[in-house]
C-alpha positions in Angstrom: 90.2 127.6 110.9 91.8 131.0 111.2 95.2 129.5 112.3 96.7 126.2 111.3 96.6 123.5 114.0 100.3 123.8 114.5 99.9 127.5 115.3 97.1 126.8 117.8 99.2 124.2 119.5 102.2 126.5 119.6 100.2 129.2 121.4 98.9 126.8 124.1 100.7 126.1 127.4 99.0 122.7 127.7 97.3 120.5 125.1 94.6 117.9 125.9 93.7 115.5 123.0 90.8 113.2 122.8 90.8 110.4 120.2 87.6 108.7 119.3 86.4 105.8 117.2 86.7 107.6 113.9 90.4 107.1 114.5 90.1 103.3 115.1 91.4 100.7 112.8 88.7 98.8 110.8 88.7 95.0 110.6 85.9 94.4 108.2 88.3 93.2 105.5 89.1 90.1 107.6 85.8 88.5 106.6 86.8 88.3 102.9 90.5 87.7 103.5 91.7 84.3 102.3 93.6 83.7 105.6 91.3 85.2 108.2 87.9 84.5 106.5 88.1 80.7 107.0 89.4 81.1 110.5 86.5 83.3 111.4 84.1 80.8 110.1 85.7 78.1 112.2 85.5 80.3 115.2 81.7 80.5 114.7 81.4 76.9 115.8 83.8 77.1 118.7 82.8 77.0 122.4 85.1 80.0 122.9 84.0 81.9 119.8 84.3 85.4 121.3 87.8 84.8 122.6 88.9 83.3 119.2 87.6 86.3 117.3 89.5 88.6 119.7 92.7 86.6 119.0 92.2 86.8 115.3 91.6 90.6 115.3 94.6 91.0 117.5 96.7 89.1 114.9 95.2 91.1 112.0 96.0 94.5 113.6 99.5 93.5 114.7 100.4 91.9 111.4 98.6 94.3 109.1 98.4 97.7 110.8 96.8 100.6 109.0 99.7 102.6 107.7 97.5 105.7 107.2 96.6 105.7 110.9 100.2 105.1 112.0 101.3 108.1 109.8 98.6 110.3 111.4 99.7 109.3 114.9 103.3 110.2 114.0 102.2 113.5 112.6 100.4 114.2 115.8 103.5 113.3 117.8 105.4 115.8 115.7 102.9 118.5 116.5 103.0 117.8 120.2 106.8 117.4 120.5 108.1 119.6 123.3 104.6 120.5 124.5 102.9 119.6 127.8 100.2 117.3 126.6 98.0 114.4 127.5 95.9 112.0 125.3 92.7 110.2 126.2 91.8 107.5 123.6 88.7 105.4 123.2 90.5 103.2 120.5 91.3 99.6 121.5 93.7 98.8 118.6 96.8 100.0 120.5 98.1 101.7 117.3 98.7 104.8 119.4 101.4 103.0 121.4 103.3 102.2 118.1 103.8 105.9 117.4 106.2 108.5 118.6 103.8 109.7 121.3 104.9 109.4 124.9 103.2 106.3 126.4 103.4 108.0 129.8 101.1 110.7 128.5 98.4 108.3 127.2 95.4 106.7 128.8 93.1 104.2 127.0 90.2 103.6 129.4 88.6 101.0 127.0 91.6 98.7 127.2 93.3 97.0 124.3 95.6 94.2 123.5 98.5 94.9 125.9 97.1 92.7 128.7 94.9 89.7 129.1 92.4 88.6 131.8 90.1 85.9 132.9 86.5 86.3 132.1 85.3 85.6 135.6 86.5 86.2 139.1 89.1 83.5 139.9 90.5 83.1 143.3 94.2 82.8 142.6 97.5 84.1 143.8 98.4 85.3 140.3 98.0 88.9 139.2 94.5 89.8 137.8 96.1 90.8 134.5 98.5 88.9 132.4 100.9 91.5 131.0 103.8 89.2 129.9 104.5 90.1 126.2 105.8 86.6 125.7 102.2 85.3 126.1 100.8 87.5 123.3 103.8 87.0 121.1 103.4 83.2 121.4 99.7 83.6 120.4 100.8 85.6 117.3 103.3 82.9 116.3 100.7 80.2 116.9 98.3 81.8 114.5 101.1 82.4 112.0 101.8 78.7 112.0 98.2 77.3 112.2 97.9 76.6 108.5 94.3 77.7 108.3 93.3 75.4 111.1 92.0 77.2 114.2 92.3 74.0 116.3 96.0 74.2 115.9 96.1 77.6 117.7 97.4 77.3 121.3 94.9 79.5 123.2 96.4 81.2 126.3 94.4 80.0 129.4 93.8 81.2 133.0 96.1 79.5 135.5 93.2 79.0 137.9 90.1 77.9 135.8 92.1 76.9 132.7 89.5 78.7 130.5 90.8 80.7 127.5 91.8 84.2 128.5 90.2 87.4 127.1 92.0 90.5 126.2 91.7 93.3 128.8 89.1 95.3 126.8 85.8 96.9 127.6 84.0 94.3 125.4 85.3 91.4 127.5 83.2 90.0 130.4 84.2 91.3 133.8 86.4 94.0 132.4 89.3 94.6 134.8 89.8 98.3 135.1 93.2 97.8 136.8 94.7 97.9 133.4 94.2 101.6 132.8 93.6 103.1 136.3 97.3 104.0 137.0 97.3 106.0 133.7 93.9 107.5 134.6 95.2 108.8 137.9 98.1 110.3 136.2 95.8 112.0 133.7 93.4 113.4 136.3 96.4 114.9 138.2 97.6 116.5 135.0 94.1 117.8 134.3 94.0 119.6 137.6 97.1 121.6 136.5 95.3 123.0 133.4 93.1 125.5 135.4 93.9 129.1 134.5 96.5 127.9 131.8 96.3 128.5 128.1 94.7 125.2 127.3 94.0 123.8 123.8 91.5 120.9 123.8 91.6 118.9 120.6 88.9 116.3 119.8 89.7 113.9 116.9 86.7 111.7 115.9 85.1 111.7 119.3 81.4 110.8 119.0 78.8 110.0 121.6 80.2 106.6 122.6 81.1 106.8 126.2 80.6 110.5 126.3 81.4 110.5 130.1 85.0 109.7 129.2 85.9 112.4 126.7 83.1 114.5 125.3 81.4 115.8 128.4 84.5 116.2 130.6 86.4 118.0 127.8 83.4 120.4 127.4 83.4 121.0 131.1 87.2 121.7 131.1 86.8 124.3 128.4 83.7 125.9 130.0 85.4 126.5 133.4 88.8 127.6 132.1 88.5 131.1 130.7 91.8 130.6 128.8 90.8 127.4 127.1 90.0 126.8 123.4 88.5 123.8 121.7 88.8 122.3 118.3 86.3 119.5 117.6 86.8 117.4 114.5 84.3 114.8 113.4 82.7 113.7 110.1 79.2 114.0 111.6 79.1 115.0 115.3 81.2 118.1 115.0 78.7 120.6 116.4 79.7 122.8 119.3 77.4 123.4 122.3 75.9 126.9 122.6 78.0 127.7 125.6 81.2 127.0 123.9 80.6 128.5 120.4 82.7 131.6 121.3 85.6 129.4 122.5 85.5 126.6 120.0 86.0 125.6 116.4 83.9 122.9 114.7 85.4 121.0 111.8 83.2 118.7 109.7 85.8 116.3 108.4 87.3 112.9 108.9 89.8 113.4 111.7 92.6 111.5 110.0 92.2 113.5 106.8 92.1 116.7 108.9 95.4 115.9 110.7 97.2 114.8 107.5 96.1 118.0 105.7 97.0 120.3 108.7 100.5 118.8 108.8 101.2 118.4 105.1 103.5 121.4 105.0 105.4 120.4 108.1 106.1 116.7 107.3 108.8 117.3 104.7 110.8 119.6 106.9 110.4 117.3 109.9 111.6 114.3 107.9 114.5 116.3 106.5 115.5 117.4 110.0 115.1 113.9 111.3 117.2 112.5 108.5 119.9 115.1 109.2 120.0 114.2 112.9 120.1 110.5 112.3 123.0 110.6 109.8 126.0 108.6 111.0 129.3 110.5 111.0 132.7 110.0 112.5 132.8 112.3 115.6 136.3 113.6 114.7 135.2 114.5 111.2 132.1 116.2 112.6 134.1 118.3 115.0 136.6 119.3 112.3 133.8 120.3 109.9 132.0 122.3 112.5 135.1 124.3 113.5 136.7 124.7 110.1 136.0 128.4 109.8 137.2 129.1 113.3 140.4 127.1 113.6 142.9 129.6 112.1 141.8 132.5 114.2 141.5 130.4 117.3 145.0 128.9 116.9 146.5 132.4 116.4 144.7 133.7 119.6 145.7 130.6 121.6 149.3 130.9 120.6 149.3 134.5 121.8 147.6 133.7 125.1 149.7 130.7 126.2 152.5 131.3 128.7 156.1 130.4 127.6 157.0 126.7 128.2 159.3 126.1 131.2 162.4 124.0 131.0 162.3 120.5 132.4 159.2 118.6 133.2 157.0 121.6 133.6 156.2 120.6 137.2 156.9 123.8 139.3 156.0 122.3 142.7 158.6 122.6 145.5 160.8 119.5 145.8 
């Protein structure tokens, strides 16, 4: 890249970011983990095996988040701070919502762990999605205390059919799109405002899974906007289309490594600045320190400008 990513972002009026599965947290280590391994084996014999596996993965991600991914998201948040941006993510681990990124500028069309749903159409007065955080928190605590016995886990159930709930994810049966549609509508409205603006489109680890969500629409946005530029980062599928070669940059690299490298020189300064802003200080002491160099001159000038004191109460109103 001719310019660092931070410089490309600084030049842009608007920034559109797509995050693909190369940015997703891996859960393969669960199978050999002394806690999760036996629970996954027990889930294999359960009537509700698929739901149980979802619950265990949810617990694993929440209790053991990938620190490298969280750091990368925070670096991205630092780069986008103060910019007009929107993010579209295919990841379903919800780690993006644990970063400094603005949740109101994120859409995750494949769902995640923030809501639950029934796996079939139930006729009920209840909302189609269960979004009460107390439900998922109770599930986490139940797995914490299960003692390696999956039967001891209290599965959340549908109020209508009493079957175990699924998470509102694209891999769940009868995926309820109500979970992301409000965010998607906000995104499409934002996207309409990018036309004829200096737009930077950044793809991080976006492959060919669900290309109709990120890859194809992003290419279209760059093609029709003469002021748009694209940076595509992927370990394997980094190639740019022929039509966009003059407007895009291809980077053959792991997107997390790329982001960490691009922000390596910025992180120390940002952390130092954050530490300085977060320092706790008595407000009077702060004010005295900030005005120490000015006080003598200001006091002299103020004394010269003040009118002479009047006798009595100082109230010169007519009695």
